N, C-alpha and C positions, 0 to 999 in steps of 0.2 A: 560292682555293678549293683547299684539298687531299683529294686522295683516294687510296683504295688500290682500280683500277679492274675490274682482271682479278677475273672470275667466275674460279671452279675449272674446268679446264681438264673435267672429267667429275664426273659426280652420283654419289651414294653405290650406289646401283641400278647401276651398271655396271660395278662390279667382279662381279656375281653373274651375266652372262647367262649362260654357259655354263650354269651350274646352273639355269637360269628354263627353258632350251631340252632343259636334260637331264628337269628336272620336268615341261613339257608332253608330251615321248614319252610318259614312262611311265601319265603320266594321259590320255592320247588313248588308247592300248592298253587300259586295266584299263577307259576310262567305254565302249569296244564291248561288252567281255566282259561287263559288269556291265550292259546294258540288253536284252541276250538273254535273261541270266540271270534281271531282272526277271522280262521279263516272260513265259518257261517257267511260271516258279517261281510266277506270281500274287502276289510280294510285292511290297506299295504301296511296304513300305520300303528296298526294294532300289533302286526305281524312283525315291525321293525323296534317296536316297541319290546315283542315278545323275543326278538331279537338279542336286547339289552339289558333283557329280563334273563337271558340264560347265559350273557356274559356275567351278569351279576351273582348266578350260582356258581359258571364255577368259580369265578375270580374271588370268591369269598370263600369256596371249597379249598382254592388252593390254597388261602393266606391262610387256612384255618386248615389246613395241612403242614404248611410251612414252621406255623406255629408251635405246632405238635413237636415235629422233628425238631425246631431251635432250642428245646427244654432240653435234649439231652447233652447229659455231663462229657465234658473234653475230652478226647482222648491223646495219645501222645501222638497220633498221624494226624490230628486232626484238632489242636488246641489250643484254635476261638470254639469247639465245636459244631455245634449246624447253623449258626447267625444267619452266614449269606444268606440261605435258601428263603429267609423272608425278604430279603431283596431283591432276589430273581421272580419272585412270586410276586412283585411291586411291578419287574418288567414285563413277564408275562401278561400282568393285568393290561400294560399300555398296551402292550400288541393289539390283544384280543381288542382294546377299543378302536383301535385303527384299523381293523378287520372289519368291525360294525359300520364303523363307517363307511368305507370303501363302500356294503354291501347294502345300508342303506340309499346312501347316494344314488348307487347304479339300479337299483329297483324305482329311486320315487323320480330320475330322471325319463324314462322308461314309458311310465305312466303318465306325466305330464303329456306327451307324445297319443298314448293310448287309456284317458281314465276308463276306468273300470267303474260300477254302479255299486255305490258300498251301503249297506243297510246300515242307515245313524243311528236307530234307537238301542242297536245290539251291541256297536258298536261306541255307546256311549257307559252304555252297564258294567261294560271289562271294563274301560280304563277306567271308571271310575274306582272298581276293585283292586285295578293294576294299581292306581295311586295311592288307595290304603294304605296297601303292603308293602309298595316302598316308604311311604311316612313312617311305616313298626321300624323295618330295617334302617334311615337314619335317626333317626331316635335308639337305637341299639347300639349303632355304631359311634354316634358322633362323637360321644368323650374323647374316644384316643385318637382320631387325627388328625390331631394337633404334637402326637407325640409320639406315633411308627408308622414309616413310609407306606412298610404293608397294610397297616389298618386303613392309611391313606387311598390306597386305592381300591380297596373295598367298598369305600362310605362314597367314593366319586364317583363310585358307578352305581351303587342303588342312588345315588343324587342325581346325576344326571337320568337313571332309571327313572323319577320320581319327576322334572323337568318333559320327559317326553311324554307320562302318562299323560301332563297339562293338558301339553300338546294335541296331543290325539282326544280328549276330553274338546276340547275348541274346538277340530273338525266335526268331529261329531255333533254340536249345538250345530256349528253352522249347515251341515250337509241336511240336518231336521229341519232347520227354520228356509233355507234356501232349496236344498238338491242342487247346490253346487258342488259339485263332486271332484274339482280339482284342488279340494280343504283338502282331501286326506294325504295324495303325494307331497302336493305344499309339507303337512304336518311333517310327513317322513325325513323332506328332506332337512326338515329344523331342527329333528329331531338328531340326524345325522348329525349339522352342524353345531350342536351343541356340545359331543360327543370329542369333539379336534379339539380344540384347549386344552381340556383334563387331561387327554389322554398325553397329548403331547407336555404338558408341567409334571405328569408323573413318569414320562421316559425320562425326563432331564433329570429329575432329583434319582432315578434307581442309577443313570450311568455316572453319577457325580458319585456315588457311593460304590459303585463296581471299580470308578475309575483309581477311585481313596482320593478326592480330591479335599482341601482343607474344608471341613465342616461349616458351613456358609455364615454360624454363628457363631463360629472362632474369629480371633484378628490376629493370626500369627507376629505379627511385628509389634501389637501389645505385649503377646504373652514373651516376647520374647526380654521386652524391657522389663516385665516384671521379674523373670527369673531373675535377668542381671541386678537389679536393684537390691537379691538378696545378700546378705552380709559374706561374704568369702567367692561369692563368685564374679571371674574374672572375662570368661567367656563361653558362649555357649553359641554349639556350631551344630550340620547334621540336623536341624527342628524339623519336624516333622509331623502331623497331626492328619488323621485320618478318619472315618468310621465303621464299622465292624456291622453293625445294623443300628435300626432307629434307634439314641438313646442310647448307645455304647461308642461316644469319643476314645481316642487312643491318643498317647502320644509317647513318640521317642526322640532325645538328644543325649547329643553328649557336651558335661559342662566340665568346662575347665575351673579348678580351682586351685590356690597356691599353696591353701592349708584348708584340709576340708573339715569342718567340727562333726560333730557325732552327730548335730540335728539336721545336718543343714541338706541330705536328703528329703527328712521329710517334712522341713520348711518348703522344697522345692515342690512337692509333692501335693500338701495340702494348699501352696499358693495357686495348682494348675487346677485343683480343684473346688475351690470356694471362689477363684474370682472370673473362671470359663466353665466349669462343671466337667471338666475333665477326671474320671477317678480312677482309667488306669493308665498310670504312668509307665516308660521305663526311661530310666538316667543313667547313663555314665558319666560316672566323676574321674579327671584327668587332670594330670600335675600340669604346670605352668609351664614346664620344660617341653611339652609335648608342641607347645606351640611352634616349636622348632622346626618340625615336618608336617607345615600346614596341613588339610584336609576343607575341602569344598565344602562352604557354608553353605544350606540350601535353607530359601526361607519358607 
């Protein structure tokens, strides 16, 4: 058996720990200001945005804790270390987003039936401060969103909160100019609607990793074809590819070879790494005689 067993020393998210910590500090400060402003102004939109900001704070904190733990070295009992904690954090963030959506939607529907007078001026000031803080968080986390599911979850929460602040600002302007109090619950409902699609996508991607589905950017049929094209390879079976955590795909396969050249394993690993971005491979070489006892092939 040949393998490249050493997992990456750090996850993709690890490079963003300082930025995540700064995002937490800014969010926590503005959260207090926004809750007080929402209570004083009577704005449900601000309180809804505060609830979303609270999930931002807990979500980014959860993501940071997962990153910290995931950097620990593998052990004999946890041979892949704690990398999956990052995916669990992303899953928890998606569930938090869904919970916020339910809470916001319920409150908005109630206020549509019983409007509450809102102080538009105070609401506008607080919403503007909240938007500024969210834009800082978006700028800090944007660079890692395409490389780490954990960071994507944190980024989406902050981005969604920024959009919520925009909705609250629009509602405050309407109330100031027209006195139309229904703008507040409508903005709250809009904030809730913006949350749901992002929560679904994050939940879907986290479940794909936890269920060990083939990575979306890996064509398993093409991978099999590439391996079969290497000199000496007669058959490839029990081929599996999955993701341990964001940026860490893994491959295992049984390779049948009549004769195994000394460089065959190196060529196969290089093929998987160069063409499909899979650096962690475990390959078992089998003599051609093993085909007499067939093993079901897995696509």
